[in-house]
PyMOL commands that place a pseudoatom at each C-alpha (Angstrom):
pseudoatom trace, name=CA, resn=UNK, resi=1, chain=A, elem=C, hetatm=0, pos=[-23.919, -3.169, -5.402]
pseudoatom trace, name=CA, resn=UNK, resi=2, chain=A, elem=C, hetatm=0, pos=[-23.912, -6.231, -7.651]
pseudoatom trace, name=CA, resn=UNK, resi=3, chain=A, elem=C, hetatm=0, pos=[-20.683, -5.185, -9.404]
pseudoatom trace, name=CA, resn=UNK, resi=4, chain=A, elem=C, hetatm=0, pos=[-18.802, -4.425, -6.188]
pseudoatom trace, name=CA, resn=UNK, resi=5, chain=A, elem=C, hetatm=0, pos=[-15.551, -6.262, -5.508]
pseudoatom trace, name=CA, resn=UNK, resi=6, chain=A, elem=C, hetatm=0, pos=[-15.761, -8.773, -2.685]
pseudoatom trace, name=CA, resn=UNK, resi=7, chain=A, elem=C, hetatm=0, pos=[-13.663, -8.146, 0.440]
pseudoatom trace, name=CA, resn=UNK, resi=8, chain=A, elem=C, hetatm=0, pos=[-12.675, -11.709, 1.382]
pseudoatom trace, name=CA, resn=UNK, resi=9, chain=A, elem=C, hetatm=0, pos=[-10.910, -12.806, 4.539]
pseudoatom trace, name=CA, resn=UNK, resi=10, chain=A, elem=C, hetatm=0, pos=[-7.370, -13.911, 3.636]
pseudoatom trace, name=CA, resn=UNK, resi=11, chain=A, elem=C, hetatm=0, pos=[-4.999, -15.639, 6.034]
pseudoatom trace, name=CA, resn=UNK, resi=12, chain=A, elem=C, hetatm=0, pos=[-1.262, -16.213, 5.826]
pseudoatom trace, name=CA, resn=UNK, resi=13, chain=A, elem=C, hetatm=0, pos=[1.624, -16.906, 8.209]
pseudoatom trace, name=CA, resn=UNK, resi=14, chain=A, elem=C, hetatm=0, pos=[1.270, -14.501, 11.136]
pseudoatom trace, name=CA, resn=UNK, resi=15, chain=A, elem=C, hetatm=0, pos=[-1.121, -12.092, 9.442]
pseudoatom trace, name=CA, resn=UNK, resi=16, chain=A, elem=C, hetatm=0, pos=[-4.661, -11.922, 8.065]
pseudoatom trace, name=CA, resn=UNK, resi=17, chain=A, elem=C, hetatm=0, pos=[-6.662, -9.520, 5.915]
pseudoatom trace, name=CA, resn=UNK, resi=18, chain=A, elem=C, hetatm=0, pos=[-10.309, -8.872, 6.769]
pseudoatom trace, name=CA, resn=UNK, resi=19, chain=A, elem=C, hetatm=0, pos=[-13.008, -6.285, 6.086]
pseudoatom trace, name=CA, resn=UNK, resi=20, chain=A, elem=C, hetatm=0, pos=[-12.810, -3.176, 8.248]
pseudoatom trace, name=CA, resn=UNK, resi=21, chain=A, elem=C, hetatm=0, pos=[-15.308, -2.704, 11.070]
pseudoatom trace, name=CA, resn=UNK, resi=22, chain=A, elem=C, hetatm=0, pos=[-16.169, 0.234, 13.291]
pseudoatom trace, name=CA, resn=UNK, resi=23, chain=A, elem=C, hetatm=0, pos=[-14.136, -1.493, 16.018]
pseudoatom trace, name=CA, resn=UNK, resi=24, chain=A, elem=C, hetatm=0, pos=[-11.090, -0.283, 14.063]
pseudoatom trace, name=CA, resn=UNK, resi=25, chain=A, elem=C, hetatm=0, pos=[-11.955, 3.348, 14.834]
pseudoatom trace, name=CA, resn=UNK, resi=26, chain=A, elem=C, hetatm=0, pos=[-9.417, 3.866, 17.623]
pseudoatom trace, name=CA, resn=UNK, resi=27, chain=A, elem=C, hetatm=0, pos=[-6.377, 2.381, 15.869]
pseudoatom trace, name=CA, resn=UNK, resi=28, chain=A, elem=C, hetatm=0, pos=[-7.299, 4.008, 12.541]
pseudoatom trace, name=CA, resn=UNK, resi=29, chain=A, elem=C, hetatm=0, pos=[-7.362, 7.396, 14.269]
pseudoatom trace, name=CA, resn=UNK, resi=30, chain=A, elem=C, hetatm=0, pos=[-3.980, 6.630, 15.890]
pseudoatom trace, name=CA, resn=UNK, resi=31, chain=A, elem=C, hetatm=0, pos=[-2.583, 5.639, 12.512]
pseudoatom trace, name=CA, resn=UNK, resi=32, chain=A, elem=C, hetatm=0, pos=[-3.810, 8.802, 10.797]
pseudoatom trace, name=CA, resn=UNK, resi=33, chain=A, elem=C, hetatm=0, pos=[-2.337, 11.224, 13.341]
pseudoatom trace, name=CA, resn=UNK, resi=34, chain=A, elem=C, hetatm=0, pos=[1.006, 9.419, 13.501]
pseudoatom trace, name=CA, resn=UNK, resi=35, chain=A, elem=C, hetatm=0, pos=[3.805, 11.773, 12.331]
pseudoatom trace, name=CA, resn=UNK, resi=36, chain=A, elem=C, hetatm=0, pos=[5.223, 9.300, 9.787]
pseudoatom trace, name=CA, resn=UNK, resi=37, chain=A, elem=C, hetatm=0, pos=[1.780, 8.743, 8.275]
pseudoatom trace, name=CA, resn=UNK, resi=38, chain=A, elem=C, hetatm=0, pos=[1.273, 12.497, 8.029]
pseudoatom trace, name=CA, resn=UNK, resi=39, chain=A, elem=C, hetatm=0, pos=[4.723, 12.924, 6.484]
pseudoatom trace, name=CA, resn=UNK, resi=40, chain=A, elem=C, hetatm=0, pos=[4.366, 10.383, 3.692]
pseudoatom trace, name=CA, resn=UNK, resi=41, chain=A, elem=C, hetatm=0, pos=[0.641, 10.250, 2.902]
pseudoatom trace, name=CA, resn=UNK, resi=42, chain=A, elem=C, hetatm=0, pos=[-2.040, 12.771, 2.040]
pseudoatom trace, name=CA, resn=UNK, resi=43, chain=A, elem=C, hetatm=0, pos=[-4.152, 12.098, 5.128]
pseudoatom trace, name=CA, resn=UNK, resi=44, chain=A, elem=C, hetatm=0, pos=[-5.994, 15.331, 6.051]
pseudoatom trace, name=CA, resn=UNK, resi=45, chain=A, elem=C, hetatm=0, pos=[-4.436, 17.628, 8.660]
pseudoatom trace, name=CA, resn=UNK, resi=46, chain=A, elem=C, hetatm=0, pos=[-5.678, 17.923, 11.332]
pseudoatom trace, name=CA, resn=UNK, resi=47, chain=A, elem=C, hetatm=0, pos=[-7.393, 14.531, 11.486]
pseudoatom trace, name=CA, resn=UNK, resi=48, chain=A, elem=C, hetatm=0, pos=[-10.452, 14.006, 13.684]
pseudoatom trace, name=CA, resn=UNK, resi=49, chain=A, elem=C, hetatm=0, pos=[-12.408, 11.080, 15.095]
pseudoatom trace, name=CA, resn=UNK, resi=50, chain=A, elem=C, hetatm=0, pos=[-15.312, 12.042, 12.849]
pseudoatom trace, name=CA, resn=UNK, resi=51, chain=A, elem=C, hetatm=0, pos=[-13.026, 11.799, 9.804]
pseudoatom trace, name=CA, resn=UNK, resi=52, chain=A, elem=C, hetatm=0, pos=[-11.984, 8.317, 10.917]
pseudoatom trace, name=CA, resn=UNK, resi=53, chain=A, elem=C, hetatm=0, pos=[-15.652, 7.293, 11.185]
pseudoatom trace, name=CA, resn=UNK, resi=54, chain=A, elem=C, hetatm=0, pos=[-16.367, 8.575, 7.679]
pseudoatom trace, name=CA, resn=UNK, resi=55, chain=A, elem=C, hetatm=0, pos=[-13.287, 6.814, 6.328]
pseudoatom trace, name=CA, resn=UNK, resi=56, chain=A, elem=C, hetatm=0, pos=[-14.280, 3.493, 7.878]
pseudoatom trace, name=CA, resn=UNK, resi=57, chain=A, elem=C, hetatm=0, pos=[-17.853, 3.800, 6.621]
pseudoatom trace, name=CA, resn=UNK, resi=58, chain=A, elem=C, hetatm=0, pos=[-16.447, 4.179, 3.105]
pseudoatom trace, name=CA, resn=UNK, resi=59, chain=A, elem=C, hetatm=0, pos=[-13.948, 1.309, 3.444]
pseudoatom trace, name=CA, resn=UNK, resi=60, chain=A, elem=C, hetatm=0, pos=[-16.556, -1.072, 4.888]
pseudoatom trace, name=CA, resn=UNK, resi=61, chain=A, elem=C, hetatm=0, pos=[-18.832, -0.589, 1.879]
pseudoatom trace, name=CA, resn=UNK, resi=62, chain=A, elem=C, hetatm=0, pos=[-17.771, -2.831, -1.054]
pseudoatom trace, name=CA, resn=UNK, resi=63, chain=A, elem=C, hetatm=0, pos=[-16.710, -0.839, -4.108]
pseudoatom trace, name=CA, resn=UNK, resi=64, chain=A, elem=C, hetatm=0, pos=[-16.530, -1.712, -7.826]
pseudoatom trace, name=CA, resn=UNK, resi=65, chain=A, elem=C, hetatm=0, pos=[-12.996, -0.330, -8.116]
pseudoatom trace, name=CA, resn=UNK, resi=66, chain=A, elem=C, hetatm=0, pos=[-11.346, -0.975, -4.735]
pseudoatom trace, name=CA, resn=UNK, resi=67, chain=A, elem=C, hetatm=0, pos=[-10.739, -3.748, -2.225]
pseudoatom trace, name=CA, resn=UNK, resi=68, chain=A, elem=C, hetatm=0, pos=[-9.731, -2.402, 1.182]
pseudoatom trace, name=CA, resn=UNK, resi=69, chain=A, elem=C, hetatm=0, pos=[-8.666, -4.697, 4.010]
pseudoatom trace, name=CA, resn=UNK, resi=70, chain=A, elem=C, hetatm=0, pos=[-7.810, -4.213, 7.637]
pseudoatom trace, name=CA, resn=UNK, resi=71, chain=A, elem=C, hetatm=0, pos=[-4.557, -6.016, 8.412]
pseudoatom trace, name=CA, resn=UNK, resi=72, chain=A, elem=C, hetatm=0, pos=[-4.624, -8.050, 11.605]
pseudoatom trace, name=CA, resn=UNK, resi=73, chain=A, elem=C, hetatm=0, pos=[-1.572, -9.348, 13.471]
pseudoatom trace, name=CA, resn=UNK, resi=74, chain=A, elem=C, hetatm=0, pos=[-1.638, -11.025, 16.870]
pseudoatom trace, name=CA, resn=UNK, resi=75, chain=A, elem=C, hetatm=0, pos=[-5.355, -10.264, 17.137]
pseudoatom trace, name=CA, resn=UNK, resi=76, chain=A, elem=C, hetatm=0, pos=[-4.948, -6.504, 16.715]
pseudoatom trace, name=CA, resn=UNK, resi=77, chain=A, elem=C, hetatm=0, pos=[-5.365, -3.985, 13.890]
pseudoatom trace, name=CA, resn=UNK, resi=78, chain=A, elem=C, hetatm=0, pos=[-1.991, -3.524, 12.191]
pseudoatom trace, name=CA, resn=UNK, resi=79, chain=A, elem=C, hetatm=0, pos=[-2.828, -1.265, 9.244]
pseudoatom trace, name=CA, resn=UNK, resi=80, chain=A, elem=C, hetatm=0, pos=[-4.786, -1.033, 6.006]
pseudoatom trace, name=CA, resn=UNK, resi=81, chain=A, elem=C, hetatm=0, pos=[-3.966, -2.332, 2.531]
pseudoatom trace, name=CA, resn=UNK, resi=82, chain=A, elem=C, hetatm=0, pos=[-5.860, -1.481, -0.659]
pseudoatom trace, name=CA, resn=UNK, resi=83, chain=A, elem=C, hetatm=0, pos=[-6.068, -2.809, -4.184]
pseudoatom trace, name=CA, resn=UNK, resi=84, chain=A, elem=C, hetatm=0, pos=[-7.403, -0.159, -6.565]
pseudoatom trace, name=CA, resn=UNK, resi=85, chain=A, elem=C, hetatm=0, pos=[-8.522, -1.084, -10.057]
pseudoatom trace, name=CA, resn=UNK, resi=86, chain=A, elem=C, hetatm=0, pos=[-6.832, 0.693, -12.940]
pseudoatom trace, name=CA, resn=UNK, resi=87, chain=A, elem=C, hetatm=0, pos=[-9.474, -0.455, -15.392]
pseudoatom trace, name=CA, resn=UNK, resi=88, chain=A, elem=C, hetatm=0, pos=[-9.161, -2.717, -18.384]
pseudoatom trace, name=CA, resn=UNK, resi=89, chain=A, elem=C, hetatm=0, pos=[-10.343, -6.264, -18.889]
pseudoatom trace, name=CA, resn=UNK, resi=90, chain=A, elem=C, hetatm=0, pos=[-8.712, -9.620, -19.515]
pseudoatom trace, name=CA, resn=UNK, resi=91, chain=A, elem=C, hetatm=0, pos=[-5.013, -9.288, -20.340]
pseudoatom trace, name=CA, resn=UNK, resi=92, chain=A, elem=C, hetatm=0, pos=[-5.314, -5.518, -19.893]
pseudoatom trace, name=CA, resn=UNK, resi=93, chain=A, elem=C, hetatm=0, pos=[-6.692, -5.639, -16.327]
pseudoatom trace, name=CA, resn=UNK, resi=94, chain=A, elem=C, hetatm=0, pos=[-4.472, -3.778, -13.897]
pseudoatom trace, name=CA, resn=UNK, resi=95, chain=A, elem=C, hetatm=0, pos=[-4.445, -1.934, -10.606]
pseudoatom trace, name=CA, resn=UNK, resi=96, chain=A, elem=C, hetatm=0, pos=[-2.284, -0.508, -7.874]
pseudoatom trace, name=CA, resn=UNK, resi=97, chain=A, elem=C, hetatm=0, pos=[-1.487, -1.493, -4.315]
pseudoatom trace, name=CA, resn=UNK, resi=98, chain=A, elem=C, hetatm=0, pos=[-1.097, 0.857, -1.366]
pseudoatom trace, name=CA, resn=UNK, resi=99, chain=A, elem=C, hetatm=0, pos=[-0.902, 0.481, 2.369]
pseudoatom trace, name=CA, resn=UNK, resi=100, chain=A, elem=C, hetatm=0, pos=[-0.516, 2.320, 5.646]
pseudoatom trace, name=CA, resn=UNK, resi=101, chain=A, elem=C, hetatm=0, pos=[0.943, 0.643, 8.741]
pseudoatom trace, name=CA, resn=UNK, resi=102, chain=A, elem=C, hetatm=0, pos=[-0.129, 1.318, 12.319]
pseudoatom trace, name=CA, resn=UNK, resi=103, chain=A, elem=C, hetatm=0, pos=[2.913, 2.735, 14.155]
pseudoatom trace, name=CA, resn=UNK, resi=104, chain=A, elem=C, hetatm=0, pos=[3.056, -0.046, 16.747]
pseudoatom trace, name=CA, resn=UNK, resi=105, chain=A, elem=C, hetatm=0, pos=[3.359, -2.646, 13.966]
pseudoatom trace, name=CA, resn=UNK, resi=106, chain=A, elem=C, hetatm=0, pos=[6.220, -1.147, 11.959]
pseudoatom trace, name=CA, resn=UNK, resi=107, chain=A, elem=C, hetatm=0, pos=[9.243, -3.386, 11.617]
pseudoatom trace, name=CA, resn=UNK, resi=108, chain=A, elem=C, hetatm=0, pos=[7.402, -6.564, 12.649]
pseudoatom trace, name=CA, resn=UNK, resi=109, chain=A, elem=C, hetatm=0, pos=[6.926, -8.086, 9.201]
pseudoatom trace, name=CA, resn=UNK, resi=110, chain=A, elem=C, hetatm=0, pos=[3.158, -7.667, 9.075]
pseudoatom trace, name=CA, resn=UNK, resi=111, chain=A, elem=C, hetatm=0, pos=[3.175, -5.681, 5.860]
pseudoatom trace, name=CA, resn=UNK, resi=112, chain=A, elem=C, hetatm=0, pos=[5.336, -8.177, 3.972]
pseudoatom trace, name=CA, resn=UNK, resi=113, chain=A, elem=C, hetatm=0, pos=[2.761, -10.883, 4.638]
pseudoatom trace, name=CA, resn=UNK, resi=114, chain=A, elem=C, hetatm=0, pos=[-0.143, -8.551, 3.913]
pseudoatom trace, name=CA, resn=UNK, resi=115, chain=A, elem=C, hetatm=0, pos=[1.328, -7.559, 0.544]
pseudoatom trace, name=CA, resn=UNK, resi=116, chain=A, elem=C, hetatm=0, pos=[1.837, -11.238, -0.348]
pseudoatom trace, name=CA, resn=UNK, resi=117, chain=A, elem=C, hetatm=0, pos=[-1.827, -12.009, 0.377]
pseudoatom trace, name=CA, resn=UNK, resi=118, chain=A, elem=C, hetatm=0, pos=[-3.014, -8.975, -1.591]
pseudoatom trace, name=CA, resn=UNK, resi=119, chain=A, elem=C, hetatm=0, pos=[-0.845, -9.926, -4.586]
pseudoatom trace, name=CA, resn=UNK, resi=120, chain=A, elem=C, hetatm=0, pos=[-2.226, -13.470, -4.566]
pseudoatom trace, name=CA, resn=UNK, resi=121, chain=A, elem=C, hetatm=0, pos=[-5.751, -12.037, -4.640]
pseudoatom trace, name=CA, resn=UNK, resi=122, chain=A, elem=C, hetatm=0, pos=[-4.976, -9.495, -7.368]
pseudoatom trace, name=CA, resn=UNK, resi=123, chain=A, elem=C, hetatm=0, pos=[-3.301, -11.970, -9.715]
pseudoatom trace, name=CA, resn=UNK, resi=124, chain=A, elem=C, hetatm=0, pos=[-5.499, -14.931, -8.795]
pseudoatom trace, name=CA, resn=UNK, resi=125, chain=A, elem=C, hetatm=0, pos=[-9.089, -14.077, -7.888]
pseudoatom trace, name=CA, resn=UNK, resi=126, chain=A, elem=C, hetatm=0, pos=[-9.196, -10.718, -9.697]
pseudoatom trace, name=CA, resn=UNK, resi=127, chain=A, elem=C, hetatm=0, pos=[-7.158, -11.860, -12.689]
pseudoatom trace, name=CA, resn=UNK, resi=128, chain=A, elem=C, hetatm=0, pos=[-5.126, -8.664, -12.922]
pseudoatom trace, name=CA, resn=UNK, resi=129, chain=A, elem=C, hetatm=0, pos=[-2.121, -8.747, -15.233]
pseudoatom trace, name=CA, resn=UNK, resi=130, chain=A, elem=C, hetatm=0, pos=[-0.205, -5.812, -13.797]
pseudoatom trace, name=CA, resn=UNK, resi=131, chain=A, elem=C, hetatm=0, pos=[0.104, -4.232, -10.372]
pseudoatom trace, name=CA, resn=UNK, resi=132, chain=A, elem=C, hetatm=0, pos=[1.664, -0.832, -9.682]
pseudoatom trace, name=CA, resn=UNK, resi=133, chain=A, elem=C, hetatm=0, pos=[3.239, 0.486, -6.496]
pseudoatom trace, name=CA, resn=UNK, resi=134, chain=A, elem=C, hetatm=0, pos=[4.041, 4.186, -6.041]
pseudoatom trace, name=CA, resn=UNK, resi=135, chain=A, elem=C, hetatm=0, pos=[5.406, 6.306, -3.204]
pseudoatom trace, name=CA, resn=UNK, resi=136, chain=A, elem=C, hetatm=0, pos=[7.131, 9.627, -2.663]
pseudoatom trace, name=CA, resn=UNK, resi=137, chain=A, elem=C, hetatm=0, pos=[10.866, 9.466, -3.320]
pseudoatom trace, name=CA, resn=UNK, resi=138, chain=A, elem=C, hetatm=0, pos=[12.436, 9.150, 0.123]
pseudoatom trace, name=CA, resn=UNK, resi=139, chain=A, elem=C, hetatm=0, pos=[9.850, 6.799, 1.616]
pseudoatom trace, name=CA, resn=UNK, resi=140, chain=A, elem=C, hetatm=0, pos=[12.348, 3.954, 1.722]
pseudoatom trace, name=CA, resn=UNK, resi=141, chain=A, elem=C, hetatm=0, pos=[10.474, 1.959, 4.374]
pseudoatom trace, name=CA, resn=UNK, resi=142, chain=A, elem=C, hetatm=0, pos=[7.419, 1.741, 2.114]
pseudoatom trace, name=CA, resn=UNK, resi=143, chain=A, elem=C, hetatm=0, pos=[9.408, -0.086, -0.556]
pseudoatom trace, name=CA, resn=UNK, resi=144, chain=A, elem=C, hetatm=0, pos=[10.836, -2.803, 1.699]
pseudoatom trace, name=CA, resn=UNK, resi=145, chain=A, elem=C, hetatm=0, pos=[7.699, -5.038, 1.771]
pseudoatom trace, name=CA, resn=UNK, resi=146, chain=A, elem=C, hetatm=0, pos=[7.451, -4.584, -2.002]
pseudoatom trace, name=CA, resn=UNK, resi=147, chain=A, elem=C, hetatm=0, pos=[11.113, -5.565, -2.427]
pseudoatom trace, name=CA, resn=UNK, resi=148, chain=A, elem=C, hetatm=0, pos=[10.514, -8.691, -0.346]
pseudoatom trace, name=CA, resn=UNK, resi=149, chain=A, elem=C, hetatm=0, pos=[7.605, -9.587, -2.636]
pseudoatom trace, name=CA, resn=UNK, resi=150, chain=A, elem=C, hetatm=0, pos=[9.536, -9.189, -5.894]
pseudoatom trace, name=CA, resn=UNK, resi=151, chain=A, elem=C, hetatm=0, pos=[8.741, -5.641, -6.999]
pseudoatom trace, name=CA, resn=UNK, resi=152, chain=A, elem=C, hetatm=0, pos=[11.731, -4.404, -9.058]
pseudoatom trace, name=CA, resn=UNK, resi=153, chain=A, elem=C, hetatm=0, pos=[13.749, -1.374, -8.039]
pseudoatom trace, name=CA, resn=UNK, resi=154, chain=A, elem=C, hetatm=0, pos=[11.445, 1.583, -8.654]
pseudoatom trace, name=CA, resn=UNK, resi=155, chain=A, elem=C, hetatm=0, pos=[11.953, 4.224, -11.288]
pseudoatom trace, name=CA, resn=UNK, resi=156, chain=A, elem=C, hetatm=0, pos=[12.176, 7.763, -9.914]
pseudoatom trace, name=CA, resn=UNK, resi=157, chain=A, elem=C, hetatm=0, pos=[9.736, 9.907, -11.893]
pseudoatom trace, name=CA, resn=UNK, resi=158, chain=A, elem=C, hetatm=0, pos=[9.909, 13.717, -11.544]
pseudoatom trace, name=CA, resn=UNK, resi=159, chain=A, elem=C, hetatm=0, pos=[6.724, 15.420, -10.334]
pseudoatom trace, name=CA, resn=UNK, resi=160, chain=A, elem=C, hetatm=0, pos=[4.812, 12.124, -10.300]
pseudoatom trace, name=CA, resn=UNK, resi=161, chain=A, elem=C, hetatm=0, pos=[2.677, 12.536, -7.180]
pseudoatom trace, name=CA, resn=UNK, resi=162, chain=A, elem=C, hetatm=0, pos=[0.497, 15.348, -5.882]
pseudoatom trace, name=CA, resn=UNK, resi=163, chain=A, elem=C, hetatm=0, pos=[1.335, 15.700, -2.196]
pseudoatom trace, name=CA, resn=UNK, resi=164, chain=A, elem=C, hetatm=0, pos=[-1.038, 18.237, -0.637]
pseudoatom trace, name=CA, resn=UNK, resi=165, chain=A, elem=C, hetatm=0, pos=[-0.955, 20.466, -3.687]
pseudoatom trace, name=CA, resn=UNK, resi=166, chain=A, elem=C, hetatm=0, pos=[2.778, 20.121, -4.370]
pseudoatom trace, name=CA, resn=UNK, resi=167, chain=A, elem=C, hetatm=0, pos=[4.019, 17.849, -7.158]
pseudoatom trace, name=CA, resn=UNK, resi=168, chain=A, elem=C, hetatm=0, pos=[6.679, 15.547, -5.727]
pseudoatom trace, name=CA, resn=UNK, resi=169, chain=A, elem=C, hetatm=0, pos=[9.096, 13.125, -7.341]
pseudoatom trace, name=CA, resn=UNK, resi=170, chain=A, elem=C, hetatm=0, pos=[7.718, 9.619, -6.998]
pseudoatom trace, name=CA, resn=UNK, resi=171, chain=A, elem=C, hetatm=0, pos=[8.897, 6.024, -7.108]
pseudoatom trace, name=CA, resn=UNK, resi=172, chain=A, elem=C, hetatm=0, pos=[7.082, 3.739, -9.560]
pseudoatom trace, name=CA, resn=UNK, resi=173, chain=A, elem=C, hetatm=0, pos=[7.446, -0.042, -9.742]
pseudoatom trace, name=CA, resn=UNK, resi=174, chain=A, elem=C, hetatm=0, pos=[5.425, -2.684, -11.594]
pseudoatom trace, name=CA, resn=UNK, resi=175, chain=A, elem=C, hetatm=0, pos=[4.917, -6.392, -10.891]
pseudoatom trace, name=CA, resn=UNK, resi=176, chain=A, elem=C, hetatm=0, pos=[3.360, -8.908, -13.293]
pseudoatom trace, name=CA, resn=UNK, resi=177, chain=A, elem=C, hetatm=0, pos=[2.043, -12.402, -12.480]
pseudoatom trace, name=CA, resn=UNK, resi=178, chain=A, elem=C, hetatm=0, pos=[4.918, -14.266, -14.159]
pseudoatom trace, name=CA, resn=UNK, resi=179, chain=A, elem=C, hetatm=0, pos=[7.633, -12.375, -12.300]
pseudoatom trace, name=CA, resn=UNK, resi=180, chain=A, elem=C, hetatm=0, pos=[9.482, -13.960, -9.377]
pseudoatom trace, name=CA, resn=UNK, resi=181, chain=A, elem=C, hetatm=0, pos=[7.988, -12.992, -6.034]
pseudoatom trace, name=CA, resn=UNK, resi=182, chain=A, elem=C, hetatm=0, pos=[11.386, -12.776, -4.336]
pseudoatom trace, name=CA, resn=UNK, resi=183, chain=A, elem=C, hetatm=0, pos=[13.957, -9.962, -4.122]
pseudoatom trace, name=CA, resn=UNK, resi=184, chain=A, elem=C, hetatm=0, pos=[16.150, -9.475, -7.188]
pseudoatom trace, name=CA, resn=UNK, resi=185, chain=A, elem=C, hetatm=0, pos=[19.020, -8.064, -5.106]
pseudoatom trace, name=CA, resn=UNK, resi=186, chain=A, elem=C, hetatm=0, pos=[20.090, -7.754, -1.494]
pseudoatom trace, name=CA, resn=UNK, resi=187, chain=A, elem=C, hetatm=0, pos=[18.446, -5.092, 0.639]
pseudoatom trace, name=CA, resn=UNK, resi=188, chain=A, elem=C, hetatm=0, pos=[21.792, -3.310, 0.996]
pseudoatom trace, name=CA, resn=UNK, resi=189, chain=A, elem=C, hetatm=0, pos=[22.030, -3.055, -2.801]
pseudoatom trace, name=CA, resn=UNK, resi=190, chain=A, elem=C, hetatm=0, pos=[18.428, -1.892, -3.139]
pseudoatom trace, name=CA, resn=UNK, resi=191, chain=A, elem=C, hetatm=0, pos=[18.790, 0.591, -0.294]
pseudoatom trace, name=CA, resn=UNK, resi=192, chain=A, elem=C, hetatm=0, pos=[21.925, 2.114, -1.819]
pseudoatom trace, name=CA, resn=UNK, resi=193, chain=A, elem=C, hetatm=0, pos=[20.138, 2.601, -5.151]
pseudoatom trace, name=CA, resn=UNK, resi=194, chain=A, elem=C, hetatm=0, pos=[17.165, 4.246, -3.439]
pseudoatom trace, name=CA, resn=UNK, resi=195, chain=A, elem=C, hetatm=0, pos=[19.443, 6.656, -1.591]
pseudoatom trace, name=CA, resn=UNK, resi=196, chain=A, elem=C, hetatm=0, pos=[20.872, 7.810, -4.927]
pseudoatom trace, name=CA, resn=UNK, resi=197, chain=A, elem=C, hetatm=0, pos=[17.333, 8.806, -5.951]
pseudoatom trace, name=CA, resn=UNK, resi=198, chain=A, elem=C, hetatm=0, pos=[16.843, 10.597, -2.639]
pseudoatom trace, name=CA, resn=UNK, resi=199, chain=A, elem=C, hetatm=0, pos=[20.041, 12.581, -3.130]
pseudoatom trace, name=CA, resn=UNK, resi=200, chain=A, elem=C, hetatm=0, pos=[19.079, 13.509, -6.693]
pseudoatom trace, name=CA, resn=UNK, resi=201, chain=A, elem=C, hetatm=0, pos=[15.654, 14.690, -5.520]
pseudoatom trace, name=CA, resn=UNK, resi=202, chain=A, elem=C, hetatm=0, pos=[17.307, 17.011, -3.003]
pseudoatom trace, name=CA, resn=UNK, resi=203, chain=A, elem=C, hetatm=0, pos=[19.371, 18.793, -5.635]
pseudoatom trace, name=CA, resn=UNK, resi=204, chain=A, elem=C, hetatm=0, pos=[17.934, 22.050, -6.904]
pseudoatom trace, name=CA, resn=UNK, resi=205, chain=A, elem=C, hetatm=0, pos=[16.448, 21.841, -10.406]
for i in range(1, 205): cmd.bond("trace and resi %d" % i, "trace and resi %d" % (i + 1))
show_as sticks, trace
zoom trace
């Protein structure tokens, strides 16, 4: 595929991004059956080893509209992070970033470093001018690596995301290359604002 996006190896403090391999099969399966992954993502239920093989085969193959990396920390698979092209060229080029963490790696800072590497690649090598992050309202942990990397407090958008056939309120935040890649407020301030969105989402329409 001559127009496929390269999947380069990227290395930062304590974490690296690399192409997936079939050696990731076991931890990918563990990740996809983890209750928190099932709760917040649209991974199929139930999830089988054969599904994990098919997923890896797809992620290993370079794509014209996606870069998918395995995250490695301390020599072990720590999760997956994707950049997905939103189309456009030049100053209109954009995309979105998404990730899933392996349960044993949560809370160890791997995703903060992985997001930083992915942002550098998106804004540098790919030349994107806008990067979007989205998650279901309530998935506070998913925002923390984004907050550490400068993503503004997300906007809560009603019925933004299709979660297994049900439209759910979603968080939406955008980062541009010229924006500071550091938090704009303390985590306590950000967390309090997110909890307001969570409470609003719980109220009957």
